[in-house]
N, C-alpha and C positions, 0 to 999 in steps of 0.2 A: 075502310080505304082512306088513305092518307093524302091530303092535298099539299102541292108544292107551294111554297112561300118564299118571297123574295123579288127582285127586282130582274127584269130581262135584261140582255146586253142593250138591246135598242133603248129601253128606257134610261140606262144608265148612260149610255153615249149621248142621247138628248138632254138629259139633265146637266151632264158636265158642259156640253156646248152652250146652254143657256146660262150656266154658272160663269163660264169663260168670258161670254159677251158682257155680263154684268160686271165682271171683274176689270175687263178692258175699258168700258165707259167710265167706271170709277177711277181708274189709274190715269185715265186722260182729262177727265173733268174737274178732279180735286185740284190740281195745281193752279188753273186758272183763277177758281175761287178763293184759294189761299192767297195769292198775289193780291187779289180785289181787298181781302182783308188787311194785309199789310198796307195796301194804298191808302185806304181809308185811315188807318191808325196815324199814317205819315201826314195826310191832309189835315186831319182833325187835331193833331199835335202841333202842326205848323200854325194852324188858324188860332190855338189857344194860347201860343207863346206871347206871354205879355211884352217882351220887348219888340214885338213886330207890329203893335198896334199902330204906329204914326210910320212906319218904314215904307220905303219906296217899293213898286212891285218887283224890281230888280233884286232887292234884298231879300223880299219872301221867296222869289224863286230859288234863290240861292240856299235859304234855310230848308226848303222842301226837297232840294237836291240832296243836302246832307242827310235828312231822314230817309230819304228813299234809297240811298246808297247803303244805310245801315239795315234797311228792311228788306233788300233785294228787290226792289221793284224796277222792273224793266219795261214794262208795257206802255207806260206813259212817261214823258218827260217834262220838266217844269215848264217848257215852253208851251206845252198842250194845256195847261191849267188856265182855268178863267178866274182871275183874282179880282174882287170887287169889295166895296164897303158898304154895309147896310146897317143903318142906325148905329154908326160908330164901330160895329163889329166887322173884323175882317172875315170875308167869306170866300172860300176856295171851292170850285167846282170843277167837275171833270165828266167827260163822257167819251168812251171808245169801244171798239168791237174787237174780240179776240176769235180767232178762228183756230180750231184745234183739228188736224187731220187725224182720222180713225184708220181707214185702210182704203184703198184704192182711190176712187173719187167720192167718198164719203167723208164728210166733216161735221164738227159741231160747232155752232157760231154762238157766242155769248155777246150780248150787248149790256156793258156795264156804264152805269151812271151814278154819280154821288156828289155830295156837297158836305161841306164842313158845318153848315148851318143846322144840321139835325133834322130837317124836314125831309129827307130822303134816307 
């Protein structure tokens, strides 16, 4: 007697639906995380710029804006940054929320926070 082997149509449909849901989540969640990485790069690069150690807050914001434009950062503007000096070092920090709609009334909400000081 031979036994049939393989997937049933129902199992194939459920597996495909699960794979589609994971792909949807990945496609929606990846861009905000990539932008956060670019934002951290822009903030740390601005804070590490030796020409800005004694610059005014306006000059620091202007330098950040140039870096953010190059890295295509749109979630946070220079006016949203908190710029301070700690121990003679320039520290730039930020905090924001990003809401990504998935479908209907279901959304993903990301709370991003970072600082150039390396403690976050």
